C-alpha positions, 0 to 999 in steps of 0.5 A: 530498518537498522534496528533488530525487530521484536517479536510480537506474536507467534502467528502461523504462516497459514493463519496470516491476514495477507497469506494469499496476496503477500510474497509468500502466497505460492509457497508450498507448505515446506517452503512456508515452513522455512519462512516461519522460521525465518520471520519476526514481527515489528510494529511502528506507531503512526509518524514513526520512521521505518527507514530513511532513504540510503540506510543500509538494509538489514530486513526485508519483509511485508506490510501485515497491518496499517499504511506506510508512505514512501516519500522523497526529500528534495535539498531545499527540504520539501518533501513529496509522498510518492507512494503507499504501502498497503497490507501484503506490499512488500518492503525493501528491495533484495539485491540492494544495499540501501533504501531508495526512499524514506518510509514513514508509518502513516498508521500504526504498521506491523511488519513481517520481517526477514533478514535480508541476506537469508531471505535473497538466498531463499529467492535463489533456490525457491522459484515460487517466491522469486516469480511472485516478488517479480510479479509484485514488482511489475504490479508496483511499477504499474501502480507508479504509472497510474499515479503519474497519471493521477498527479499530472493530468487529473482534476481534484475531483478525479484525484479524489474518486481515484484515490478512494477507488484505489483503496476500494480495490485493495481492500476487496482484494485482501478480503477476497471479494469482487470490486463491484457494488457496495464497498465498505473500508477504513480510509487509511490517511487523514484528509491532510495526509491525503492532500500531501499524497495527491498534491492538493490543499487540505481545503480542496480535499475536504471540498471534493469529499463533501461534494462526493458525499452530497451527491450520494457517491460515498457515505461517511461515517465518522472521520475514516469509515467510507462506504461506496453505495455503487462502485461503478458510479465512483469509477465514473468520476476517476476520469478513467476509460472504465469501459475500454471504448473510444473516448469522445 
């Protein structure tokens, strides 16, 4: 994120679609006014690099729309996708000078950005932002542990079901709805990108998606529109101990 962000709109912070989930979710009106005076927007097209690992960070901010992929490239050129940034997720690390991972726009992405140094100063004087950022960091740690389980131990079917459940839950949170019953959302990644992210082949992803559709666990409308008729039934396919009881 070395180039200055280009302002795209003058959206009031109170009307922001991620207002109740982002780092500013607990801010008082006067604190929002400060953030509002600092913010700017930038958009990236799908496939465009937001930052490379090792880049000097001039900005931090939140994903407003779209999905970005975190990835790491090894010495032999192989690349592994290690995480996703969804709407309300935080981009950048206050207190760090460089980016730890490549960040690539998986879809068209809009970021709400803040100059890093003034934002760090604001954290030191605004406990609501500092506590929310800590909570989001701990949530990110939990998500990383969840993905360790998903990539290391789950079957292909369980991986696909888990991925769909994660996206459905996040979409429900943003809409301030319960993650239950019938749920609908737009799949943020192509099947090719899903395969890369989940450590599967494209053929396996397509086969498992078709199986879930055939068994009535999901409905597909076009390439990306997903309907889950019964979220609890899908959760039963994730391999997780969803009821908290002892596994036999």
